[in-house]
N, C-alpha and C positions, 0 to 999 in steps of 0.2 A: 735304657737310663732304669727307669724303674722296677723293671725285673730281676735287674743287677742288686740294684740296692736292697729288693728284699732277699735275695739270696745272700749278700751279706750279711744280711744282718742277722735270719737265721744262722747261720756258719756264727758268727761272734757268741748268738744268745747260746750255743750245743755245749759253748764251754760250763754253762748257768745249769743247775739242777733246776726242773723242772717235772708240770704233769697238764694231762687234759682231762676235760671233762665234758660230755658232749648233754649239751641242756635239751630235753625231751617233753613232751607235756605233758610229762608223769608229774609227780609229786618234784616239784624242786626245791622245796622246804626239809626233808626230808634228812634223818642225822647221816642216812648212808649216804647222799645227795653231796652234803656237807663236809664229806669225810677225808681225810688228808690220807692219800696212799701210804700203805706201812711201809713201802721199802724208798721211799723217798724222805720218811721224817727220820729213818732209821742212819740216813746222813746226813742229816743237820747237825753239824757243829753244835754245842752246850753253848757255844759263843758265838752264834748267829740266830740261835734260838732265842723266840719272844712270847710273851700270852697277847700281844696286840700284833696286828698285824697289819698288813696296806695293801693296796690292791689297784692298779694304777693303770689306765687303760692308755691307749694311746695317742689320745686329743689333749691329756691332761687334767685330767679329773681322777680323782682318787677317792676311796673310802677305806677308813681307820674301823677294823671290825676287831671282834675279841676270841678267841682262840682257847679252846675248851678239853678236858681229856678226861675219859672213860673206861672201863678196865680192859679195852682192846685197842681203842685208837685216839687221835688226835680228831676234832671235829670244829668247823667252824661256827660262830655260836648265831643263833633265827634271826636275829633281829636287824644284824650289820646284815648277815649274807641278804635276806629280803628286800633290803633295800637296795641293794649290787643289782640282785637279779630285775625288781621292780623301774629301777632308771634304767636299765638297757633293755628292757620290754623283751626277754630273754624265754624260750620255753616253744620256738621255732626249730627245735632239732643245728641247734647251734654246736660247732667245735669252735670251743676255748683252749688255750693254752696259758700255762700259770708259769710265770718263768722267774725263778728265785735268784732276787739283784743283791743278797747277803740283809740282816737284821732283821728277816720276814718282810723285806719287801718286795710283792712279786708283781710285775711287768704281765696283762696280759693283752691275748692277740683273737680278739672273737671274729671266727669266720661263719658266715652264714651256708645254708645248704646247697646254694651254687660257690662253692668253693669260692668266694669273694669277703677279702678282710673288712671289716665295717671299719672306717676309718672317720664318720663323724658320728655324734650322737644320735641315735633313732629320734628320738625327742628331745632335743634343745630345753622347752618353754620347763619339762617333768626337773631337768637335771640340774637349769639353774637355779628351782626355786624348792629344791631336796636341804632342807638343813644337814642331813650328816657329812653332806662331801666338802673338802676341802681340795682346796686348788693346790696343786705340785707336779713339778718336771724334775730332769735329769732326773742324777744319782741324787739328790738332798732327801730325807727322809720327811715324814709328815709334821712334825717337829720345828719343821726350816719355814715351814707355810709364813707364820706370823712374822719372822723375821723380817723374811723376801716383802711382806705387803709394808713394813714399818718404812725399808728402807725406798724402795722406789720410788717414794716422792721428794727423795734428796736429790733429781736431777738438776744441773745449771740451770734449763728454764724453769722448770719448779718454782727454783728458790726465786729467779727474778720476780716471776707473776707474783708471789706473795709479797717481796720486796716493795714493787709497785701497786698494788691492791693497796697498803696500809699505809704508803705512804701518803695515796690519794686519798683515803680515809680522815686521815689524822689531819690535812690542809683542811678538808671539805667541815667537820670537826669543827676545828681553831676560827675559821669566818664566822658560822654560825653562834656561837661562841659570844663572838663582842657584838652582830649585830643583833644582838637576841640581851644584849649591854646597854645599848643604846637605845633601843626600845624601853626598855626596863625606867632606865634614867627619863627620858624624857615624860613618861606617865607619872613620875614623880611629883615630876615637876610644876606637872598641871598643863601643859604645853599642851591641852590635845588636837588642836590641828596640825601641831609639830612628830605626834605620834603617828598619825595617821599618814605623814609625809615618811617617817621610817617603816613605815609598814609596808609604804609601798615600795621605799629603797630595798627591803629587806626580801619583798619577793622580786624583784631586776634581780638581786643579788642572789639569790636560791637560783634565779632562770639561768643564769651564764653559769653556776657551777655546774646546773646539768647540764647545760650547755660543751663546757669546756671537757665534762666527763663523760659525755659521749663521743666528742671530738681525740680524746685521747683512748677510747675503746676499739672506736676504727683503726686508731695509728696500731694499734698492739696488735689487731690483724689481719693489717699490713703489710706489717714485717713479714708474717706466715702468707702471704700467697704472693707467689714471686710468677708477674705476665699471667696474674690469672688464675694459676696452679694453687691450692694449697699446699704445704708442707711441713712437716716438722723432722726436727734432727735431733738425733741420739748417741751420746756417748754410749759403746758397747764393755760394758763389763761383763767378767765370767759369768753370769747366773745371766745373763743376757741373751749368750749363746742356744739356752733348751727353749725360754718362750721371752716374748717382750712386751713391755707394755707401755701403752699408744700415750702421752699425754690427756690429760682427761680433758684438757681448754681445747684441742681438736678435736677430741672425742663430738664436745657439745656442740662444736661449732659446724662440725664438717662430717659426723659418721651417723649410720642409723643406732636408734638404739633398742636394734634387736640383732641377737648374732648371726651373721651371715657371711659365708665364703668369700675369700678375696683375689684377687690375683695378685701377684707381686712380680713384676720384672727385671729381668736385668737389661741396662741399658743397651748389651747386643742383642735384644730381641727372648731368650730363655724366659721361661716363666716357670711360676709355681703358685700351686692351690693351697691358701692356706685361712683356717679359721679365724676370724674375728670373733671372738669367744665373750661377752658382754654379760657384768658381774656387778654386783651392787658396790663395793668396793674400789673395785677398776674395771675395765677394759684389754685386753691382749690379745697379741698374735698366737694363738694357741699351736693344734693338729694342724704337721704339715712347715709347721714354722724349724722345728730345728733341720729339717731334711732344706730348705732353704739355704741355712745356716751353713751345714758343709760341706754343699754344692756351689754356693756362692762365690768363693766361700766368706766367710764375715770371720771375722778375730777382734779379741779385746783389744781396745785402745782404739777400735776405727769408727769416726764420724757419719754415721749413716744422713743420711738423708732419705726420706719417705716421702714420693710427689704422688699426689691423688689425681691420675690425670681424667678419671671416669669414676663412676659411682662406687665399684666394688672394682677398684684397680687401681694398683701404684707402680711408679719405676723406683727401684731403690737403690739408691748410687753412694758410690763411695769414692771421694776421692783420693788419689794415690800416697798423694804427702801426707795423710794425716795419720798413716803408720810411721812415718819417721818424726814426726811432731809428737806423739804421745808415745814412746820405747815402752814405758810400764804402770800398771794400773792395775791396782786394788780393788777387790772385789769387795 
């Protein structure tokens, strides 16, 4: 299955322009190393050409780099190129293909000296802290990244959590104001004993509010834990076929705070390895997820339930009737 998928991808990408480079231990920052092949650039149309280039890895990371030109050829600016080389720890005789997807966006495939393709970043920590990297998936350009980040918190579950939290805070603030007002009135009348009593009442009321808050908090969590198995549900939009953002509350309660590989299983037993990528803004299913979406398959409008059955293992369930209930959905 894996061999067929790789072969299909290569067959599909043969339709696109591309070139390759071998990253030996010599000077990887030289202008010659950063140059585009002349024959390649001669086939790029004016419509597709731009002096801003995006290099996109298989696990979803991308690098925005500048393109310049001298009297002989076009080349990539040193700053962005060095960031790409450093983040991927290149220089060990890697064979790398650059496939042009249009608008100067390139998908890269990195192969080690043993002919195996690298599907997971070599150093997750260094890549996560790199300021020049932006998240990107599918056929959207780097300009769409900010838009995706703004849209991701608009899921029904996230909105519901915000509304409940706001109501709880408003109720707590209102009760505190009433108690403070009673204490103040008692003190102004000089009723010292009454003031002490009101203080005691205030403490009891605050303890009651805290207890109710804890019970509500537990109630929220229990709604997401069915028969002892944590789960979250999400309705698929078009962008979710390339990568999937995991609800923040679920991440905080149940997932590790470092990027890890997870196994996601079909109810019939088939499984896929997917990278759970932890970022400052959000946590997403990245490398390997688009393959899962194709083969499961996942469609726009599906209501997907992810059940965490083990520390690093999910079962994905999609009820058959959901596709009939949501016939059309706008991304």
